[in-house]
N, C-alpha and C positions, 0 to 999 in steps of 0.2 A: 786651584783658583789662583789668578794673579792678584797682587797686592792692589787694593783700591786706590783710586785717585779722589780728592776731596775738593769741594768748591771753596774758592776764596772768600766769597761773600757771606755775610751773616744771614741766618735763616731764622724766620719766625714761626712757631708752631702754636696754635690755639686748641685746646682740648675742653670738652664740656664736663661739667658735673654729671653724675648719674645717680639714679635710684633703683636699687635691685629688689627682687622679689615681689614687689607690688601686692603683697598680701600672699596670695597662694602659690606664686611661682617661685618657690624657694630654690636658689641657686640656678635658676633658668632664665627668669625674665629680667629686663633691664629697661630703663627709660633714659634718654639723654636730655638734659635740662640746660636752659639758656643762662648758666653761670659758668664762668670760664677761668681757666689758668692760661697764661701765656709764657712761653719760653723762647728766648732768642739764643741761638747757638752760633759760634764762630770758631773755625779752626785756627788755632794759634801755633806759633813757632815751637812752643814747648810748655810743659806743665799743664796745670789745671787751675782756673780760676772759676769760682762759684759765687753769685750774688743772689740774694733773696729779698724780695719786697712783698709785703702783705702777709697772708696767713703763713705761720711757721717762721717768720723772719728771725725771731728771737730764739728758736728752739732747734731748728733743722741744721744738720751738718752741712759744712761748705768744703767738702772733701770728697773723696771716693765713696764714702758712705751714703751721700746724698742719692735718693732713689732715682732721680732723673739721670744722674750720672751712671749709676749701676746698670739701668736699663738701656742707656746708650752703649756702654761698654758690651753688654750682651749682644746687642743688636750688631755693633761693629764686627764682633767675632763671627757672626753669621754672614756678614757682608765681605769678610776677607781679611780684615786687620784693623788695627787701631791707628788712629790720627796721631801725629806728633805732639799736639797740644790742643787744649779745649778751653773756650770760654763759654760759660753758660749762665745766663741771667734769667731768673724766674720772677714772674708777677703773679702771685698766688691769690686768688679770691674764693676758692672752694674751701670751706670750713674743714679742718681736720678733725678726725675722730668723731665725726657726726652722722655717719652713714650717707654721705653724699659722694663717695667714690674719689676721695682726694688721692689715695694710693693708686688706684687705676689711672687716674689722670696723669699722675707723674710717670708712671710705667709707659703708658701710650705716648705721651710727650717725648719721652727719651727715645723710644723705638722710632717714632715718626721723624724726629729731628735727625737721628743718625741716618736714617734712609734719605732724608732730604739733602744732607750735606755730602752725601756719597755720590759720585758720578755714576749714573746708571743704577741707582739704589732702587728706584721703583721697579725696574725689570728684575733685579737681583732678589728683592723681597716684595712680593706682592702682598695685597690686603689680607689674604688668608694666612700668609706667613707671619704678618704683623699680629694678627689675632692669636695665632698659636704660641708665639713667643711671650706676648703679653700675659696670656693665661697661664703659661708656664712659669713666669715670674710671680703673679699674683696668687696662683694656686687654684683659682676656679675662674669661669669665663663670664659670668653675669655682668658684672660691672664693666669689665674691659671691652666686651662685645658693643655695649651701648656707646662707650666712648669711642671706639674705632668707627663704628658704623652710623651712629646717630639714630634717632627715632625710637621706636619700640622694637626690642630685640628679643629673640628666643635663642638661647645657647645651649649647647650641649657637648659633652666630651665622650668620645668613643673609648670604651674600656678595652684593654687588652692589646693595645697598640703600643709601640716602643715611643717613648717621649709623651708629651701632652697634647694629644690629638683633639683640639678644640675646634668647634664649628658654630656658626650663628647665621640666622636669617634676620633681616630687619623689615619692619612693616611700618607704614606711615599712621601715626596716631590721628584720630579724628581731630579736626580743627576747632571742634567745639570743647575739647578738654582743656581745661586751664589748670595747671599745677601751682599749688601753694605749699611752701615748705615753712614749717614752724621749727626753728633751730634753737635748742636750749643753750645755755651758757656753758655747761659743762660737758666734756666728751665722754664716751664709753669706748673703751677698747674692743675692737671686733673679736679679739681672742677671748675676752671675758663674756661676750654676748654668745659666742659659738659654744663656750664651755658649759653654757646652762641648758643646751639641748640635750635630750635624751638619746640614747642609742637606738631605741625603737619607739615606734608609735602605734597607737591602736589601728587595725585595719580599717575601721570606719572613718578615723580621721583622715587616713591617707586617701581613701575613696572620695571623701567630701572634697579634699582639695584638688584631686584630679579634675572633678567636674567644674569646681570654680575656676581653675586655671584655664580649661578650655573655653569656659564662658568669658573669661577675661580678655581673650584674643579678639572675640566678636565685640566686646563692649568697648574696648579701648580704641579700636579702629572704626567701627561703624555704628555702634548703638550704646553711646555713653549713658543712656538712661539706665542701663543695667550695670553700671559700675559699683553700685552699692553692694548687691549680692555677689557680684563677680570678684570682689577683693576680699570676701570673707576667707579666713585662714585659721587652721588648726594645728598646723605643724611647728611653728616657731615663734609667733609673737607672744602667746601667753606664757611660754617657758622663760622668755626673756624679761618679763615683767619685773622680778626683783632687781635687775641691773638698771632699769629705767621706769620706776613706778609712775612718775609724772607723765611721760610719754604715753603709757599705757592708758593713763587716766584721760588725756586728751584725746586719744584715738576713740576710746568709748563714748566720750561726750560728743565729739563730732559725728560718729556713726548714728548715735540716738537722735541727731538733728537731721539724719538723712544724707549726710556727706561721706563719700567714699574715702575714708581716712586709712592710712597704714602706717606701720613702722618703715621708714626709709632704710633699706639695706638691713645692717646689724644695729641701726639707731644710734643715737636716740632722736634724731630729727623725725618728725611726723609730716608725712607727704599727704595732702588732700587733692584728690582729682575731682575738679568740680567744673562749673560753667562760669561765665565772666560775671553774671549778676551776683552769684553766690560768693564768688571770690571777693568781690567788693566788700560784701557784707561780712565776711570772715576776717579781712584785713581791718576793717573798722572796729571789730569787736574783739580783736586779738589781745590776750593778756600781754602787758608790755614786758613781762619777764621773758618772753619768747621773742626771738627776731623772726617776724613773719615777712615772707617775700612772695611776691607773685611772680613767677618765671615763665618765660616762653619755653615751648618745646624746641629742642635742637634737632634738626633733620639731616644735619650734615656730618656729624661726628668730627673726629680729629682733622685738622686742616692746616695746610702750610699757606701762609698769608704773606702779603708785602710787608715790609718794614713800615712802621709808623713814620709819617714825615717829621 
């Protein structure tokens, strides 16, 4: 492969927050939400410059360790070579460590930006290749699939193939579905939440989740009145309660009120899938110790946008 050429103009990429699992769809289902990180990238004469505003501005590395930069480097390798220098400016709005896909957003932003600043990058790396690389970096495809594709996604990985062979399909959620996120003040590391899961589960629990996951596809796309039973889970949420007891309590309280509430991803954010009227009521009654937000559904996924004037 010949060495790539790069565009001189700065490029802006926008990536959505995501919620994975949605109850029963463990490591398979994802939903893109209308809360965004923006990354502006420009090819420089030499070196690396990283600036960060918003979430993580006081804690994230501003060097090669930054996840956007690492993801860009991986993508440039796939595209044929590294540029001579990079300027990367991040405007982060997705909370970190809260189960809203901040790491997936960084990974997808980096890959998308690298593809966008490379001449012919779209032809050299199609959307399937973006998903495969993002899943390889993240370690699982659920959040990155929703971030790349938008909408409601079902992701899977083929076993036995060389590399990380991830795939996904995207479906349009019903326009009646209104997401509300309840974000707590303190994060929970994904590694901690995953570490609480058992190596095996009862056959009855697995069977119950299969049925609920199948129902959720119908509920979230065409029959939202079925979202409450469709979001029941036996595989992961109860096991994670010790790491996020307040979140588990909020999920139980909302579900007792008939609201389809789940732990978002590995938590501790709580996601409620409801209708417009109920959403207004939930926001009005929300405990002020939680940051409660009504979000739109994102149907586009990662996008390359014009620079702001």
